[in-house]
N, C-alpha and C positions, 0 to 999 in steps of 0.2 A: 504493500499500499504506500502511495506517495506521502511524504510529510513536507510541511512548509520548513523551508531552509532559514537558517540564521546567516548564511553565507551571502555576502555581497559579490556577486559574480561579475567576472571581467567583461568589459564592452558589452553589457547587456542593460536593456531597459528593463529593470526589475518590474515594473508595473504590468508588463506583458506576461510575466511568468508568475504563477501563484505557487507552484511547485516545480521541482527538477527531478527528472528520472535519476534514480541512485545506481550507480554502477558498481555492482557487488563483487564481480571479478572478471578477469579478460584471460583469453587464451589464443595464441597466434594472431591472426588478423581481427579478432572478434572481440566485441564488448558485450558483457552480458549484464542486464540490469536486475533489480531485486525481484522482478516477477517473472524472471526467466526469459525475458525477451532477448534477442542477440541482434546486434548491429556490426556490420562490416566497418572497421575503422578507416574512412576515406580521407581523413586528415591526419593520420598518424600522430594522433594525440597532440594537436597543434605543431605538426611538422617535424616531430623529434624522434618518433619511433623508428627503429631500424629493422629489428629481428621479428617483430611481433611481440605480443605480450607473453609474460611468464616463461621467457627463454631460460632453460635450466642452466647453462654456462654462465650467464649474467647474474642470475640469483646466487649461484654458488659463489662467484667472486665476492659479491655484496655480503654474504653470510660469512665467508672466511676472512675477510678483512675486518668485519665488525667484532670478530672475536679477538682480533689483535690490538687494533687502535681505531677508535671511532672518530675521534678529531683530536688534532694537536696544532696550536697555532704556528703559522709561518713566520712570525715575528721572532726573529733570532734564533728559530728552530727550523727543521725540515722533517720531511718523512719520506721513506722509501717510494712509496707509489707515486707521489707527486714528482719526485726527481726523475723517475723511470718514464713517467708520462711525458713530462717536459722534453726529455731526450728524444722520444719518439716522435713528439710533434715536430720538432726541429728537423728530424730526418726525413719527414714526409713532406716538409714545407720548404721548397728551393729558397737558398738565399736568407733565411731567417736564422736567428741566433739565440734569443732568448724568450722565454714565456713567463707572462704574467697571468697567474690564475684568479678567477672572480666566479660569482655565483650564476650569472645570468648573461643574455646577450647584450641588454641594455647598459648593463655595468662594464661589459667588455668594450663597448664602443664608447663609453664615458672615458675609460682609461685610456683608449687609443687617441682621443682627442686631447687629454691631458698631457699625454707623452709628446704629442705632436708640438703643442703650443710651448711646453717646457723645453723641448729640445733646441728651439731657436733662442730662447732665453738663455739656456746654458751656453749657447755659442756666443752670446752678446747681440744677437740679432733682434732686438727688442721690437723693431717695427713691423716684424713678420708675425701678424697675429690675426689674420683674416682666414676664413674658412670659405671654401668654395665646394658646391655639391650639385647634384642633378635635380631638377624638378621631379616629383613624384616618388622621389626615394623615401625609404623607411629604415630607421636605425634603432627603434626602441621608443619606449614610453616615458623615460626620464627626461629632465629638462634640457641636458646637453644633447642627447639623442633626439628629442623633438626638434630641438633647433636645427640639427644638421639633416634631419629627415622630416621636415616640415610638410605635412599633407594637410591642407585647410579643413577638410571634413573630420579629420581626426582630432586636430590639436588647435583649431581656431580660437577656442575659448582662452587659450594660454598665450596668444601670439605677443601680447604686450611683455610678458615676462621672459620670453625667449632671447637669446643672444643674436646678433645680426649675422645672417649668412647668405651669401649670394647663390641663387639657384640658377642652373643653366639648362637649356633644352636638353631633351633626350630624344632620339628618333624612335617613334612607333608606327608600325605599319598600318595599323587600323584607322586611325584618325590623322591623316596627313593634312596639313594646312593646304588651303587652295593655292594652286599655281605651282605646286611641288610634285615630282615623282618621288618615290621612296628613296631612290638613289641620291637625288638632289637634295632632299631633306636631310640625309645623313651628312653630307657634306656641309650644309648650313649649319648644323648643330656643331659639328667639329669646328668649323671656322669661328663661330661665336665664341666656343669654349677657349680656342687658342688665342683670339684677339683678347678677351677679358683677362686671360692669365699674363700674356706677354706684356700687357700695358699697366701691371701693377706689381711692383716689387714688395708689396706688403702681404703677399699671400703665403700662409703658412702651409696649407694643406688642401688637397682635393679629397673629398670623401665621397665613395660610391659603393653600392651593392656590386658583388662580383658575378657576372654572368647574366643576371636578371634583376629586375625590380619585383620583388615576390609580392609583398602586402600591397603594393601599388597597383597589382592587377596581373600578375605574372606577364610583365613586359620583357621580353627576351631580347637582347642587344643584338643589332646585326653584325655579321662577321667584322672582325678588327676594329669595331668601335672603341672597346675597352683597351685593346692594344695601343691604339692611336692616342687615347688619353694618356695612358702610361708614358708614352714618348713625349709628349706635349709637356707633362709634369717633369721629367727628368731634364728636357732642354730647358726648362726655366727654373730648375732648383727648386721645386715645390715637392713636399712629401705627399705620397699617395697612399691613402688609407683604405683598404678594401674590407668590405663587410661580407663574410662568408658565412655568417651564423645560420643562415638558412638555405644557402646555395651550396657550401661545400660539402665534403664527406659522401659524396655520391648523389646527392639529389638531383644535380643535373647531368650526372653520367660520368663524373670524374672526381677523384678522391679530393684534389685541390683545384678548385675551379680556375684560380688565377694561371695555373700552369697550361691549361687548355686555351685560355685566353691570350697566352703569352704577354702578360702584362705583370711584372714582378713589382709587389709594393713594398714600401718601406715598414708598412703595419698592416697586420692582417687580424681580424677577429673571427674566432670559431665558438659555436655553442650548439644549442638544440642535440644534435645527433652525436656529439662527442662521448656521450655516456650510453649511447644506444636508446635514450629516451627514458631511462630508468631513474637517474637522479640529477639534480641540477648542477650544472658546472658549465663555465666557460673560459676562453683563454685569449689572451691579446700577445700576439708575437711581434717582435721588431727584428730588424736587420742589426748587424753589428755596429754600423755607423751611428745608429739612434742610441743603441746601449750604451756605447762608449762615452757619448757625450753627457751621461749622468755619473760619470765616475769623476772623483776629486776628493778633496780634503773635506771632512764633515763641515768645518765652518764655512764652506763655499755654498751650501745648501743646494747642491746640484742632484741630489738624490730624489726619486720619485715619492711625492707626498700623497700616497694613497694606499689604502689597505682595507681588507674585508675581514670579518670575524672567521668566515669559513673558506678563506683562500686556501687552495690546495687541499681540501678535505681528503683524508686518505681513502674514504669508502667510495667517494665519488671518482677518485683518481683510478681505484682498483678495478672499478667496473668499466671505466674508460679503456683501460689498458686490455681488459678481457674482449671489449667490443673490437679493439683494433685488431686484437689477434684473429677474431672471427671474420672480419674482413678479408684478411689474407687467406685464412683456411678456407673460406667458401668462395673466394674468387669474386666477391661481390659487385665489383665496378663492373666487370664483364658481364655479369647476370643482369645489372641494371640496363646496360646499353642493349642487351638482347630484349628484355621484357618490355622496355620502353616502345619497342616498335608496335605493341599491342595498340597504343594510342592511335597509330596510323590507321589501323583498321577501321576504327570508328569516327575517324576524323570528319567524313563527308556526311554521315549521318547525323553527327551532333550539329555540324554546321547548318544542315538543312532544316533543323527544328524552327518551328515558327518564331520563338522568342529568342533565338540565339543569333547574336550579331558577328562575332568572332570567337575562334578558338585558337589557344597558344599552348605551346607545350614543348618540353624538352627534359629528357631523362625520366624520372619519376615525379613530373610536375606537370599539371594542366591548369589553365584557367579558361572558364567559359564566360563570356561576357554576354549578359542579357539585356535585351533592348525590347522596346514595344514597337519599333519601326525600323525594318532593315535598312531601308533606303536612306533615312534620315539619321540612323544609327542612335537614336535618343534611348538613353538608360531607362529602364523599368524603374518605377518610382511608386509602388503601392502604398496604401496607407498604413497596413500592418507591416513590421520589418520583414525584410527579404530573408534574413537569418531565421527568423521564427517560422515563416512558411516552409523554408527548405528543411529545417530541422525536424519539423512535425510530419511533412510528407516523405522526408527520407526514412524516417524512424518507421513509417508504415511498410516502406519498401525494404526495410532490414539493412539500412545504411545510415552511417552517422556523417552528416554534411555540415560544414559551415560554411556561409558565404562571407566575401569581404565586398560591401556595398552590393553592386550589381554583378559581382564575379562569383561564380560557383567554383570554388577550389577543389581539385582532385589531387590530393598529397599523400599518397599511400605509404605505409611502411616500406622500406626499401626493399627488404627481401621478399615481399609478396610474390605468390607463384603466379604464373602465367593464367591459370584458371580462375585464381581468386581475382585477378587484375580484370579478367573478362566480366566476371560477376559484378565487381565494383563499377565498372564503366556502364554495363547495361543497367544496372539499378540507378545510376546517376541520371541516364537517359530517360529512363521511366519516370524518374522524380520530376525532372525539367519537363516533360510532356504533363504530368498531373499538375504542375505549377501554373499552367498557361491560364486557367480559369481564375486564379487568385491574384495574379499579378497584372493583367491587361484591363 
């Protein structure tokens, strides 16, 4: 039986929800509620789950470490799992040198920003304090992350409290401005980025998601776009900060997305899938040049003024190590590349649905944009929240869906089988069909 909740739920209009379904347990790709209903987890528990739920190896790693050391401060101390994990993260991340652990993606990006700004201060370059980023990017919900990932519909109420950031255009294939081809629009965006950067010697860093803008609606960058931004930053002596919290660790078909994009950052942030989706942990990595700028005598105050209570938590680090081991053992990246072709099979069918305007996908990531007019590309805007509509209809079809605005997100656990991915996509299609009468 449903019970009224005392929890204030994230990004939720609580007036719409009298009660919440209680998930009692989970197995593989499936979530089970307290009434015995099951739903296929189409959003990987907010884009973080890798192996499905109740994976025995990950659970064993958690139990084993919890019997040795549950938590120990990283202030003046260290612990073996955190040390080992940092070494492995550096090994899989070309040109990175040091790792700073935190608890979540927003924190990892806050740390990246603080490192970038203090880097220039440590070098005596006090004028380099501006941040450049892309329109429609998302980097988290804390104030620094909101500033560099300012999406008006998410954060408009806080705009006056955010620090100033310059946002530059990103080429998208669906809504190209009049007078442009997609090819021309890419050049226009890159030209505008280069002109803005080359005419300002006060810019400290360029911040962008690596490979795609995920929370911004699964906007996948065109080929070489990120690579060219990386080259522009190097040419103008600007730090490149890449956010791989949602796009790294296989989500887009490569372990480290920046290697596929051929754009080597000065700072990169990981999160979400780092622990396989079992515990909270994130990491901010820097190259040697950045790290060395923080070294000096204590009274110079060059060290990084940042810390978290649970930085380098040994249980989270232990499960992350087991997670990385499973990636290698199961050759997961190749499996993702193979299974992601399943999305292609259904592409035309999804695109031809009456309320679908565009479909964007790569790896284990698909965004389905809903419109009420295909020609005008007008987003659907029902009185009831789209998320509420799709959750309820999805539940009836045995699938857990969550939308971002008018975008239906399909972000399954990375190790999902071909058969279960087929089921997931077919049930999503059925849900979109069922939603037509509710959203038009």
